[in-house]
C-alpha positions in Angstrom: -28.2 -17.1 8.5 -26.1 -14.8 6.4 -26.4 -14.9 2.6 -24.6 -17.8 0.9 -21.8 -15.5 -0.5 -21.3 -13.9 2.9 -21.1 -17.2 4.8 -18.7 -18.7 2.1 -16.4 -15.7 2.3 -16.4 -15.7 6.1 -15.3 -19.3 6.0 -12.9 -19.0 3.1 -11.1 -15.9 4.3 -11.2 -16.9 8.0 -13.0 -13.6 9.0 -13.0 -13.4 12.8 -16.8 -13.2 13.4 -19.4 -15.9 13.9 -21.6 -16.3 10.8 -24.8 -15.5 12.7 -27.9 -13.7 11.4 -27.3 -9.9 11.7 -23.5 -10.2 12.1 -22.5 -10.7 8.5 -23.6 -8.6 5.5 -22.5 -9.0 1.9 -22.7 -6.6 -1.1 -20.7 -7.3 -4.3 -20.3 -3.5 -4.9 -19.7 -2.7 -1.2 -22.0 0.4 -1.4 -25.2 -0.8 0.3 -26.0 -3.3 3.0 -28.8 -4.4 5.3 -28.1 -3.2 8.8 -25.8 -5.0 11.3 -27.6 -6.1 14.4 -25.0 -8.3 16.1 -21.4 -7.6 17.0 -18.7 -8.1 16.2 -20.1 -7.6 12.8 -18.6 -7.5 9.3 -19.4 -5.9 6.0 -18.0 -7.9 3.1 -17.6 -7.1 -0.6 -16.2 -9.3 -3.3 -12.6 -8.1 -2.6 -12.4 -7.9 1.2 -14.1 -6.9 4.4 -14.2 -4.6 7.4 -15.0 -5.8 11.0 -16.7 -3.7 13.6 -16.0 -4.9 17.1 -18.9 -3.1 18.7 -22.1 -1.3 17.8 -20.6 1.9 19.2 -17.7 1.7 16.8 -20.0 0.8 13.9 -22.3 3.8 14.6 -19.3 6.1 15.0 -17.7 5.2 11.6 -18.0 8.4 9.5 -17.9 6.6 6.2 -21.3 4.9 7.0 -24.7 6.4 6.4 -27.1 4.4 8.5 -30.7 5.0 7.4 -33.8 5.2 9.7 -34.6 1.5 8.9 -31.0 0.5 9.6 -29.8 0.0 6.0 -26.2 1.1 5.4 -25.0 3.3 2.6 -21.3 3.5 2.0 -20.6 6.3 -0.6 -17.2 5.1 -1.8 -17.7 1.4 -0.8 -16.4 -0.4 2.2 -12.9 -0.5 0.7 -12.7 3.2 1.6 -13.1 2.5 5.3 -10.0 2.5 7.4 -9.4 -1.1 8.6 -10.7 -2.7 5.4 -8.9 -5.9 4.8 -8.3 -6.5 1.1 -8.2 -10.1 0.0 -6.4 -11.7 -2.9 -9.3 -13.0 -5.1 -7.3 -14.5 -8.0 -6.1 -17.6 -6.1 -8.0 -20.5 -4.5 -7.2 -19.6 -0.9 -7.1 -15.8 -0.5 -4.3 -14.3 1.5 -4.9 -11.3 3.7 -2.9 -8.1 3.2 -2.6 -6.1 6.4 -4.4 -2.7 6.4 -2.1 0.3 6.6 -4.5 2.8 8.2 -6.2 3.0 11.5 -9.5 1.2 11.7 -13.1 2.4 12.5 -13.3 -0.9 14.3 
């Protein structure tokens, strides 16, 4: 099962992935994650998320640094990845703002 913050944000923000082990990863800073092992998968930070539809698209994303054990480094955070969906965090039910750039997903 994903971490509690990850599962809560998937439900709250209606992120289009199943909250299964290995499909959802959360990092408050958005700079480091455990590896994704199921797809579609999502990397979530405290302000939004990015969905990867397939493992191939995940591995091809140039903003990610995937280590030998599968851990993921994101130098400027997931918010720098094209396709990142920023969420309003100041209201009870966040509203999605559409991304303006082409996605890695």
